[in-house]
C-alpha positions, 0 to 999 in steps of 0.5 A, spaced: 760 271 489 757 265 484 751 262 487 749 255 485 742 253 482 740 251 489 740 258 492 735 261 487 730 255 487 724 257 490 723 251 494 729 253 498 728 260 498 721 258 502 725 254 507 731 259 508 726 264 510 722 260 514 728 257 518 731 264 519 725 267 522 724 261 527 732 261 528 732 268 530 725 267 534 728 262 538 734 264 542 736 257 544 737 255 536 743 251 536 748 251 529 748 244 526 756 245 525 758 248 531 753 247 536 753 254 539 747 259 539 747 265 536 749 269 542 755 264 544 757 265 537 757 272 537 762 272 543 768 271 538 764 273 531 760 279 533 757 280 526 755 273 525 748 271 522 743 265 521 744 261 515 740 256 512 744 250 511 743 245 506 745 238 506 752 238 503 756 234 507 756 226 509 751 225 515 747 232 513 740 230 514 735 236 511 736 243 512 738 246 518 740 252 521 747 254 521 751 260 522 754 264 516 761 263 518 760 256 519 757 255 513 762 259 509 768 255 512 765 248 510 764 251 503 771 253 503 774 247 506 770 243 501 773 247 495 780 247 498 779 239 498 777 239 491 783 243 489 788 239 493 785 233 489 785 236 483 792 238 483 795 231 486 793 228 480 798 233 476 
């Protein structure tokens, strides 16, 4: 999987590591995307983990904890939307 340069940025890595530690330490942490705790999310996605969501959607403000599945789902949707927009121009 190809990662953008923001994922290899030392500043992002520090934020990600701190956010992940805090998210796992607090069972009440809720995902920015779906609003569920990790325990609630694991009822339907048992192997889900925390991910550091960076601001990449309208209305996002800074970095926030997100379930990896929520983060990946948004990335896939954005990529598909770009493809549809690209193909619509043909």
